[in-house]
C-alpha positions in Angstrom: 5.1 5.2 12.1 2.5 5.7 9.3 2.7 3.2 6.4 0.9 3.5 3.1 0.9 0.7 0.4 0.7 1.7 -3.3 -0.3 -0.4 -6.3 -1.1 0.0 -9.9 -1.8 -2.3 -12.9 -3.5 -0.1 -15.4 -2.4 2.8 -17.6 -4.0 6.0 -16.4 -3.7 9.7 -16.8 -0.3 9.6 -15.1 1.1 6.9 -17.4 2.0 3.3 -16.9 1.9 1.7 -13.5 5.5 2.5 -12.5 5.1 6.2 -13.6 1.8 6.3 -11.7 3.4 5.1 -8.5 6.2 7.7 -8.9 3.6 10.4 -9.5 1.6 9.2 -6.5 4.6 9.4 -4.2 5.1 13.0 -5.4 1.4 13.8 -4.8 1.6 12.4 -1.3 4.5 14.7 -0.6 2.5 17.7 -2.0 -0.7 16.8 -0.1 0.4 17.5 3.5 1.8 14.0 3.7 5.6 14.1 4.1 7.3 11.2 2.3 9.9 9.7 4.7 11.0 6.5 3.0 9.6 4.8 -0.1 10.5 1.2 -1.0 11.7 0.0 -4.4 9.0 -1.0 -6.8 8.0 -4.6 -7.0 6.1 -6.5 -9.8 3.6 -9.0 -8.4 0.7 -11.1 -9.6 -2.8 -9.7 -9.0 -4.3 -10.6 -5.6 -7.9 -11.8 -5.3 -8.8 -11.8 -9.0 -6.0 -13.4 -11.0 -7.2 -12.7 -14.6 -5.6 -9.3 -14.9 -2.2 -7.6 -15.5 0.5 -7.8 -12.9 0.8 -5.0 -10.4 3.6 -2.7 -9.6 3.6 -2.3 -5.8 5.5 -0.3 -3.2 5.2 0.8 0.4 6.1 4.2 1.9 6.7 5.4 5.4 5.0 8.9 5.7 4.4 11.5 8.2 1.4 13.7 8.6 -0.6 15.6 11.3 -3.9 14.4 9.6 -5.9 12.0 11.7 -6.5 8.6 10.1 -10.0 9.5 8.6 -8.6 12.6 6.9 -5.6 10.8 5.7 -7.7 8.1 4.1 -9.8 10.8 2.4 -6.6 12.4 1.1 -5.4 9.0 -0.2 -8.8 8.4 -2.0 -8.5 11.9 -3.6 -5.1 11.0 -5.0 -6.5 7.7 -6.3 -9.3 9.7 -8.1 -6.8 12.1 -9.6 -5.0 9.1 -11.0 -8.2 7.9 -12.7 -9.3 5.3 -10.1 -12.8 4.2 -10.4 -14.1 1.8 -7.7 -16.1 -0.7 -9.6 -14.9 -4.3 -8.9 -13.3 -5.5 -5.7 -9.8 -6.6 -6.3 -10.1 -5.6 -9.9 -7.7 -3.7 -12.1 -6.9 -0.2 -11.1 -4.8 2.8 -12.1 -3.9 3.4 -8.4 -4.6 1.8 -5.1 -3.4 3.5 -1.9 -4.0 1.6 1.4 -3.4 2.9 4.9 -1.5 -0.1 6.4 -0.6 1.3 9.9 -1.1 4.6 11.7 1.3 4.7 14.7 0.2 1.3 15.9 -3.4 2.3 16.3 -5.8 -0.6 16.6 -9.3 0.1 15.2 -11.3 -3.0 14.4 -14.5 -3.0 12.2 -16.7 -1.1 11.8 -14.2 1.8 12.1 -13.1 3.4 8.9 -10.2 3.1 8.3 -9.8 -0.3 10.0 -6.3 -0.4 11.5 -4.0 -2.0 11.0 -5.0 -2.9 7.5 -6.6 -6.4 7.9 -4.8 -8.0 4.9 -1.2 -7.3 5.8 -0.1 -10.8 6.8 -1.4 -12.4 3.6 0.1 -10.0 1.1 3.7 -10.6 0.0 3.4 -7.4 -2.2 3.0 -5.4 1.0 5.3 -7.4 3.3 8.4 -7.5 1.0 8.6 -3.7 0.5 7.6 -3.1 4.1 10.6 -5.2 5.2 12.8 -2.9 3.1 11.6 0.4 4.6 10.6 -0.7 8.1 12.4 -3.9 9.0 11.7 -3.5 12.7 8.0 -2.8 12.3 5.7 -5.2 14.2 2.0 -5.9 13.6 0.1 -3.9 16.3 -2.3 -6.8 17.0 -0.3 -10.0 16.5 3.1 -8.4 17.4 4.7 -10.5 14.7 7.6 -8.9 12.9 7.6 -8.3 9.2 10.2 -11.0 8.7 8.1 -13.5 10.7 5.1 -12.8 8.5 7.2 -13.0 5.4 8.6 -16.4 6.4 5.0 -17.7 6.7 4.2 -16.7 3.1 7.5 -17.6 1.3 5.9 -20.5 -0.5 4.5 -18.1 -3.0 6.3 -15.6 -5.3 7.0 -12.2 -3.8 7.5 -10.6 -7.2 10.4 -9.0 -9.0 11.9 -5.6 -8.4 11.6 -3.1 -11.3 
């Protein structure tokens, strides 16, 4: 299973964050990345830098024959088409596409992309939609289920669906 997380909190050339995510899902499907199952959209507080607008987030299960490096390059190309400029870590962005898992492949640093994505277990905005589209998925390193990881983070707000 290949899992991609999507997020947006700025208006860009594709419109507001929700429109941007819809457009990004369509772009994935047009870019040699077959969209299998997208989650519903979720509104969540910004992660890392809190003084910015809320994000609209989603997760999608996709299928592709691209290797992880080429897939990441394709995701970055879609981000650029959506007006993404990489200036500030965890800053506002028109579109963020993260490769969360690639068929359970484990690639620690310094590999690029690092797999699975190192921040999964701390991000409700990834875990909640992931539980919707892949409830049986398990973290390839810790072997924790999505539900187990969610239970550990329930003290915070997981956001509201839009």
